[in-house]
C-alpha positions in Angstrom: -61.4 75.1 -77.6 -62.2 71.7 -78.0 -63.4 70.5 -81.3 -65.3 66.9 -80.8 -65.7 65.3 -84.6 -67.5 62.0 -85.2 -65.1 59.5 -86.6 -68.4 57.5 -88.6 -69.8 60.6 -90.4 -67.3 63.7 -90.2 -69.8 65.5 -88.0 -68.3 68.3 -85.3 -68.6 70.2 -83.1 -67.4 73.3 -80.5 -69.3 74.2 -77.3 -69.6 77.0 -75.1 -70.5 77.2 -71.2 -74.0 78.8 -71.0 -73.4 80.4 -68.1 -70.2 82.8 -69.0 -70.1 81.7 -72.6 -66.7 80.2 -72.3 -65.4 77.6 -74.6 -65.5 74.0 -73.1 -62.2 72.3 -72.9 -61.5 68.4 -73.4 -61.1 66.5 -69.6 -61.1 63.2 -68.1 -63.1 61.7 -65.9 -61.7 59.2 -63.7 -64.7 56.8 -62.1 -63.9 55.4 -58.7 -63.7 51.8 -60.4 -60.5 53.5 -62.3 -62.5 53.3 -65.7 -62.5 56.9 -67.2 -65.2 58.9 -69.5 -64.1 61.6 -71.7 -65.9 65.0 -70.9 -66.1 68.8 -71.9 -65.8 71.4 -68.7 -66.1 75.2 -68.4 -62.6 76.5 -67.8 -64.4 78.8 -65.0 -65.3 75.7 -63.0 -69.1 76.3 -64.2 -69.4 72.2 -64.4 -68.8 69.6 -67.0 -70.7 67.6 -69.0 -70.6 64.0 -71.1 -68.5 64.4 -74.3 -71.0 64.9 -77.4 -72.2 61.4 -78.9 -73.0 61.0 -82.7 -73.9 57.8 -85.2 -74.5 56.0 -81.5 -70.6 56.6 -80.1 -68.5 59.1 -78.0 -67.3 61.9 -80.5 -63.4 61.9 -80.1 -61.7 65.8 -79.5 -58.2 65.8 -80.4 -55.8 68.2 -78.4 -53.4 70.1 -80.1 
């Protein structure tokens, strides 16, 4: 499971899919213009969400 942590205050969060309760995993979405957005997605293909925000910035996720 991806753990997202705020670099400013240290808050961290884990998330699961509301449909199947599977842990969300970190992923990167590439936009048409080539820019990227960090997202969290269901490993069972139930969708994805924008990664969480804290202190006005995206929370980072480090993958092991």
